[in-house]
C-alpha positions in Angstrom: -49.6 40.8 -20.3 -50.5 37.3 -20.9 -49.8 37.4 -24.6 -46.1 38.7 -24.2 -45.8 36.0 -21.5 -46.3 33.4 -24.3 -43.0 34.6 -25.9 -41.2 36.1 -22.7 -41.2 32.9 -20.6 -39.7 30.5 -23.1 -37.5 33.3 -23.8 -36.2 34.2 -20.3 -36.5 30.4 -19.5 -33.6 29.7 -22.1 -31.4 32.5 -20.7 -31.7 30.8 -16.9 -31.1 27.5 -18.5 -27.6 29.0 -19.5 -27.1 30.2 -15.9 -28.4 27.4 -13.5 -25.8 24.9 -15.6 -23.4 25.4 -12.8 -26.1 23.5 -10.6 -25.8 20.3 -12.5 -27.2 19.3 -15.8 -30.8 18.6 -14.4 -31.2 22.3 -13.5 -31.5 23.5 -17.1 -33.7 20.7 -18.0 -36.2 21.4 -15.1 -35.9 25.3 -15.8 -37.1 24.6 -19.5 -39.9 22.5 -18.4 -41.2 24.9 -15.8 -40.9 27.9 -18.4 -42.9 26.0 -21.0 -45.4 24.6 -18.4 -45.9 28.5 -17.0 -46.3 29.7 -20.7 -48.6 26.8 -21.4 -50.7 27.7 -18.1 -51.0 31.4 -19.6 -52.4 30.1 -22.7 -55.2 28.3 -21.1 -56.0 31.2 -19.2 -56.2 33.5 -21.8 -58.5 30.9 -23.9 -60.5 30.4 -21.0 -60.8 33.9 -20.0 -61.4 34.9 -23.6 -64.5 36.9 -24.4 -67.1 36.1 -27.2 -66.0 37.3 -30.2 -63.1 36.0 -32.3 -60.2 37.2 -30.4 -59.5 35.5 -26.9 -56.9 38.2 -26.2 -55.2 41.1 -27.7 -52.2 43.2 -26.5 -50.9 46.6 -28.0 -47.4 48.3 -27.1 -46.3 51.4 -29.1 -42.6 50.3 -29.3 -41.3 52.9 -31.9 -44.4 55.5 -32.6 -42.4 57.9 -34.9 -41.4 54.7 -37.0 -44.8 53.1 -37.1 -43.5 50.1 -35.2 -45.7 48.3 -32.4 -45.7 45.1 -30.6 -49.3 43.7 -31.6 -50.3 40.2 -30.3 -53.8 38.8 -31.0 -54.9 35.2 -29.8 -57.8 33.5 -31.9 -58.6 29.7 -32.2 -55.8 29.0 -35.0 -53.1 30.8 -33.2 -54.2 29.1 -29.8 -54.1 25.7 -31.1 -50.5 26.3 -32.7 -49.2 27.7 -29.7 -50.5 24.9 -27.6 -48.9 22.4 -30.3 -45.4 24.4 -29.9 -45.2 24.6 -26.2 -46.4 21.2 -25.7 -43.7 19.8 -28.1 -41.3 22.2 -26.6 -41.7 20.4 -23.3 -41.6 16.7 -25.1 -38.2 17.9 -26.8 -36.8 18.6 -23.5 -37.9 15.4 -22.1 -36.7 13.4 -25.3 -33.3 15.0 -25.0 -32.8 14.2 -21.4 -30.2 11.6 -21.8 -28.2 14.2 -24.2 -24.8 15.3 -22.0 -23.1 17.6 -24.5 -23.5 21.2 -23.2 -26.9 20.5 -21.5 -27.3 24.4 -20.7 -27.1 25.6 -24.2 -29.2 22.6 -25.6 -32.2 23.6 -23.4 -31.7 27.2 -23.8 -32.0 26.6 -27.8 -35.0 24.6 -27.5 -36.8 27.4 -25.7 -35.7 30.0 -27.8 -37.0 27.9 -30.8 -40.2 27.8 -29.2 -40.3 31.4 -28.2 -39.5 32.7 -31.6 -42.2 30.6 -33.2 -44.8 31.6 -30.6 -43.8 35.2 -31.7 -44.7 34.4 -35.3 -48.0 32.9 -34.2 -49.0 36.0 -32.4 -47.5 38.8 -34.3 -49.8 41.2 -36.1 -47.2 44.0 -36.6 -45.4 42.8 -39.6 -42.1 44.2 -38.9 -42.5 42.3 -35.6 -43.3 39.3 -37.5 -40.4 39.4 -39.6 -38.1 39.8 -36.7 -39.2 36.8 -35.0 -39.5 34.7 -38.5 -35.6 35.5 -38.9 -35.1 35.0 -35.2 -36.1 31.4 -35.4 -33.3 30.5 -37.7 -30.8 31.0 -35.1 -31.3 28.5 -32.2 -32.6 26.1 -35.3 -29.4 26.4 -36.6 -27.5 25.5 -33.5 -29.8 22.4 -32.6 -28.7 21.0 -35.9 -25.0 22.0 -36.1 -24.2 21.2 -32.4 -26.3 18.2 -31.6 -27.1 16.7 -35.0 -25.7 13.6 -36.5 -23.4 12.8 -39.8 -22.9 15.9 -41.9 -24.8 18.0 -39.6 -22.8 21.3 -40.3 -23.6 20.9 -43.9 -27.4 20.2 -43.3 -27.5 23.2 -41.0 -25.9 25.6 -43.3 -28.3 24.5 -46.0 -31.2 25.2 -43.8 -30.0 28.5 -42.8 -29.1 29.4 -46.6 -32.5 28.4 -47.8 -34.6 30.1 -45.1 -32.4 33.3 -45.0 -32.5 34.0 -48.7 -36.2 33.1 -48.8 -36.7 35.7 -45.8 -35.2 38.3 -47.8 -38.7 38.5 -50.0 -40.6 38.8 -46.8 -38.3 41.7 -45.8 -38.6 43.7 -48.5 -42.4 43.4 -49.0 -42.7 44.3 -45.3 -40.2 47.2 -45.8 -42.2 48.6 -49.0 -45.6 48.4 -47.0 -44.1 50.4 -44.4 -42.6 53.0 -46.4 -45.4 53.4 -48.7 -48.1 53.5 -45.9 -49.5 57.3 -44.9 -48.8 57.4 -42.1 -46.0 55.1 -41.6 -47.3 51.9 -40.0 -46.7 47.7 -39.8 -49.8 47.3 -38.3 -51.7 44.4 -40.3 -55.1 45.7 -39.2 -54.4 49.1 -40.5 -52.6 47.4 -43.6 -55.6 45.4 -44.6 -58.0 48.6 -44.6 -55.5 50.2 -47.0 -56.1 50.2 -50.8 -53.0 48.8 -52.5 -53.0 48.3 -56.2 -53.6 44.8 -57.5 -50.4 44.5 -59.4 -48.5 45.7 -56.2 -50.5 43.5 -54.2 -49.2 40.3 -56.5 -45.6 41.6 -56.1 -46.0 41.8 -52.3 -47.6 38.6 -51.9 -44.9 36.7 -53.8 -42.6 38.2 -51.0 -44.5 36.8 -48.4 -45.1 33.4 -50.2 -41.5 32.9 -51.0 -40.6 32.9 -47.4 -43.4 31.2 -46.2 -43.3 28.5 -48.8 -39.7 27.6 -48.2 -40.4 27.1 -44.4 -43.5 25.1 -45.4 -41.8 23.5 -47.3 -43.1 22.9 -50.8 -41.2 21.4 -54.1 -38.9 22.8 -55.5 -38.1 24.5 -52.4 -37.8 21.6 -49.8 -34.3 20.6 -50.5 -32.9 21.9 -47.1 -35.7 19.5 -45.2 -34.7 16.0 -45.8 -31.0 16.8 -44.9 -32.0 18.9 -41.8 -34.2 15.9 -40.6 -32.0 13.5 -41.1 -29.1 15.1 -39.5 -30.9 16.9 -36.7 -31.0 15.2 -33.2 -34.6 14.1 -32.1 -35.6 17.1 -30.3 -34.6 19.1 -33.3 -36.6 16.8 -35.6 -39.5 17.1 -33.4 -39.6 20.8 -33.3 -38.6 21.2 -37.2 -41.8 19.0 -38.0 -44.3 20.1 -35.3 -43.5 23.8 -35.1 -41.4 25.3 -37.7 -43.0 23.9 -40.7 -46.2 25.2 -39.3 -45.2 28.8 -39.2 -44.9 28.5 -42.8 -48.6 26.9 -43.2 -49.7 29.6 -40.5 -48.2 32.7 -42.6 -49.9 31.5 -46.0 -53.1 30.7 -44.0 -53.2 34.0 -42.0 -51.6 37.0 -44.3 -52.5 36.5 -47.9 -56.3 37.0 -47.6 -55.8 39.4 -44.8 -53.4 41.8 -46.5 -53.5 41.3 -50.1 -57.0 40.0 -50.9 -56.9 40.9 -54.6 -53.7 39.2 -55.2 -54.7 35.9 -53.8 -57.2 35.0 -56.8 -54.0 35.9 -59.0 -51.8 33.6 -57.6 -53.9 30.8 -56.0 -54.0 28.6 -59.1 -50.3 28.3 -59.1 -50.3 27.3 -55.4 -52.8 24.5 -56.2 -50.3 23.4 -59.1 -47.1 23.7 -56.6 -49.3 21.6 -54.1 -50.8 19.1 -56.3 -47.1 18.6 -58.0 -45.5 18.6 -54.3 -47.7 16.1 -52.8 -47.2 13.3 -55.8 -43.5 13.9 -56.0 -42.7 13.7 -52.2 -44.8 10.8 -51.9 -43.4 9.1 -54.8 -39.7 10.0 -53.4 -40.8 8.7 -50.0 -41.2 5.3 -51.4 -37.6 5.1 -52.4 -36.0 6.0 -49.2 -34.2 3.6 -46.9 -33.0 5.9 -44.2 -36.3 5.8 -41.9 -36.1 9.6 -41.0 -35.4 10.6 -44.3 -38.5 8.8 -45.5 -40.9 10.6 -42.9 -39.1 13.7 -43.8 -40.5 13.4 -47.4 -44.0 12.5 -46.0 -43.8 15.7 -44.1 -43.4 17.5 -47.6 -46.3 15.8 -48.9 -48.5 16.4 -46.2 -47.6 20.0 -46.3 -48.2 20.3 -49.9 -51.7 19.1 -49.0 -52.0 22.1 -46.6 -50.8 24.1 -49.5 -53.6 22.6 -51.7 -56.1 23.5 -49.1 -55.1 27.3 -48.5 -55.0 27.8 -52.3 -58.4 26.3 -52.9 -59.8 29.0 -50.9 -63.0 27.3 -49.7 -64.6 26.8 -46.4 -64.1 22.6 -46.5 -60.3 23.2 -48.0 -59.4 25.8 -45.5 -60.8 24.0 -42.6 -59.1 20.8 -43.6 -55.6 22.5 -44.0 -56.0 24.1 -40.6 -56.7 20.6 -39.2 -53.6 18.8 -41.1 -51.2 21.6 -39.4 -52.1 20.5 -36.1 -52.8 16.6 -36.8 -49.4 16.3 -38.7 -47.7 18.0 -35.6 -48.7 15.1 -33.3 -48.0 12.2 -35.9 -44.8 13.3 -37.4 -43.4 14.5 -34.2 -44.2 11.0 -32.9 -42.6 9.3 -35.5 -39.4 11.2 -35.1 -39.3 10.5 -31.7 -39.8 6.8 -32.0 -36.7 6.6 -34.9 -34.5 8.7 -32.7 -35.2 6.2 -29.9 -34.6 3.1 -32.2 -31.6 5.0 -33.6 -30.2 5.5 -29.7 -30.7 1.6 -29.1 -28.8 0.2 -32.6 -27.3 3.0 -34.1 -29.1 2.9 -37.5 -32.0 4.0 -39.4 -31.4 1.8 -42.3 -34.9 0.2 -43.0 -32.6 -3.0 -44.8 -31.3 -3.5 -41.3 -34.3 -2.9 -38.8 -37.2 -5.5 -37.9 -38.7 -7.5 -35.4 -40.2 -4.8 -32.9 -43.3 -6.7 -32.4 -41.5 -9.5 -30.8 -38.9 -7.6 -28.9 -40.6 -4.2 -28.2 -44.1 -4.6 -28.3 -45.2 -1.2 -27.1 -42.7 0.2 -29.8 -44.7 -1.8 -32.1 -48.0 -0.4 -31.0 -46.8 3.0 -31.3 -45.7 2.6 -34.7 -48.9 1.0 -35.7 -50.9 4.2 -34.3 -48.8 6.7 -35.7 -48.6 5.1 -39.3 -52.3 4.5 -39.4 -52.3 8.5 -38.5 -49.7 9.2 -41.5 -52.3 6.9 -43.8 -55.3 9.3 -42.4 -57.1 6.2 -41.3 -60.6 7.0 -39.8 -60.3 7.7 -35.9 -57.2 10.0 -36.1 -57.3 13.5 -36.6 -55.3 13.3 -40.0 -58.4 11.5 -41.5 -60.7 14.6 -41.1 -58.1 17.1 -42.6 -57.6 15.2 -45.5 -61.0 14.5 -46.0 -62.1 18.0 -45.6 -59.4 19.1 -48.3 -60.4 16.6 -50.8 -64.2 17.7 -50.5 -62.9 21.2 -51.0 -60.8 20.3 -53.9 -63.8 18.9 -55.6 -65.3 22.2 -55.1 -62.6 23.9 -56.8 -61.4 21.2 -59.6 -62.1 17.5 -59.7 -58.6 17.4 -61.1 -56.8 18.5 -57.9 -59.2 16.1 -55.9 -57.9 13.1 -57.9 -54.5 14.3 -57.4 -55.1 14.2 -53.5 -56.5 10.9 -53.8 -53.7 9.4 -55.7 -51.4 10.7 -53.2 -53.4 8.9 -50.4 -52.7 5.9 -52.5 -49.0 6.3 -52.6 -49.0 6.9 -48.8 -49.9 3.5 -48.4 -47.1 2.1 -50.3 -44.2 4.1 -48.2 -46.2 3.8 -44.7 -46.8 0.0 -45.4 -43.3 -0.4 -46.4 -41.7 1.5 -43.3 -44.1 -0.5 -41.0 -43.0 -3.8 -42.5 -39.4 -3.1 -42.1 -39.6 -1.8 -38.6 -42.1 -3.6 -37.2 -42.0 -7.3 -38.8 -39.6 -9.5 -40.2 -36.3 -10.2 -38.5 -33.6 -7.4 -37.8 -30.5 -8.0 -39.7 -28.6 -5.7 -37.0 -28.6 -5.8 -33.2 -32.2 -6.2 -32.4 -34.1 -3.6 -30.3 -34.3 -5.4 -27.1 -35.2 -2.6 -24.5 -38.9 -1.2 -25.2 -40.0 2.3 -24.6 -38.6 3.8 -21.5 -40.7 6.1 -19.1 -39.2 9.4 -20.7 -40.2 8.1 -24.0 -43.3 6.5 -23.3 -44.8 9.4 -21.5 -44.5 12.1 -24.8 -45.8 9.2 -27.1 -49.0 8.7 -24.9 -49.4 12.5 -25.2 -49.0 13.0 -28.6 -51.1 9.6 -29.2 -54.1 11.3 -27.0 -54.0 14.4 -29.3 -54.1 12.5 -32.6 -57.1 10.3 -31.2 -58.9 13.0 -29.5 -59.2 15.6 -32.5 -59.8 12.5 -34.5 -62.9 11.3 -32.3 -64.2 14.3 -31.2 -63.1 16.6 -34.1 -65.8 19.5 -33.4 -63.4 20.8 -30.3 -60.5 21.7 -33.0 -63.2 22.7 -35.7 -64.8 25.1 -33.4 -61.4 26.7 -32.4 -60.5 27.1 -36.0 -63.9 28.2 -37.4 -63.3 32.0 -37.3 -60.0 32.1 -38.5 -61.2 29.7 -41.5 -64.3 32.3 -42.2 -61.8 35.1 -42.0 -59.4 33.7 -44.4 -61.9 32.2 -47.2 -61.2 34.0 -50.4 -64.3 36.4 -52.1 -63.8 34.3 -55.1 -62.6 30.6 -54.8 -59.5 30.1 -56.7 -60.0 27.9 -60.2 -57.5 26.1 -62.1 -55.5 27.8 -64.2 
């Protein structure tokens, strides 16, 4: 029951947080932290107790046998890495929202439920159950933005909901078609992978899956919801959006196309390369013109996730491994930047780059943290982002030098937006109220944790590579995708 516990503990923790609110505002916070910590311990136990094969643990429960629906959970290195990120960032999000006083029980419940639904996506191998968790993620995320966000938060939350709900229809249509045409009826991904589905049908089914995954990733032109959602979301919401929800889209593209639709992948992968190449340049250029710091970081997320799409679409060992590493590395660096920008906003009430500056004098811990995570955003050597970008570029050279050149150009453009952000926030003189209070313990602790992950996997990359290798081997395509 370890694998169901990874979903049930955060889920139940959220309900308990609602109930214990009458005991004071701290009670829901500690309940949320306890439930997420217990789930993290359960994950560690599953990994340590795993066998020598690909899967650390598996779980199956025949939920509705007559309808072919089962709860099928399986844990390998890829899902274990993303589950650790999800649970860890869940705890971070609770800590950084500690000073929020509005409807504290519901806030901590929605944080737990967001993590629980995301964990369900990372574990599920029954595609109907996967679709259930996929849609379930939208509800607590919508509440986080609409209830505790800033500015025009209702519009941002509605845009997030509409984009992802409509895209989810493609996933649902594909899932129901597969279940209806299977004989006997089944939604078991392992059984479906052994079925013979005509190539043309596979292409249409993969389009349904890919639409949902690419909107959540997101990749231009399907990204319009993300900048507004990040800008208006509370800090905890931005952390979970960047570190967890975007990774569910990347995970879906990594895991299921090659597993379920192997004949369709070579047909559609070239278009994934085109979208990824366009997205990484487009988003990087748009980021260069932003004056809102959170909106700038949001566009950098679009650029990095577009690189992930290129790596997955490339379909070779190097690019797939690089994409997997970026998924984890980006969770650390982007979440940390949103945490730091949220802390600045709480102090001075602005994120406008034209009004910020001077952190190196007034708040040196802030400045050091920004320097580290800007380095990660730039994929500097020593950070986990560097290895991911380097492997994707290497893989692109195996596919087509054109896409390798595009990725290299995007790295050059990233120097412009990252340096601009660093200059306006850390150096110069503030034109508004200066940040006089440095990082508090509740902020410094999560920053140290995220910095440790960034540097650990940057200096000792084999830890992550060994964990991801079986999933990469399973996902590498029989024929590498070529340029269209």
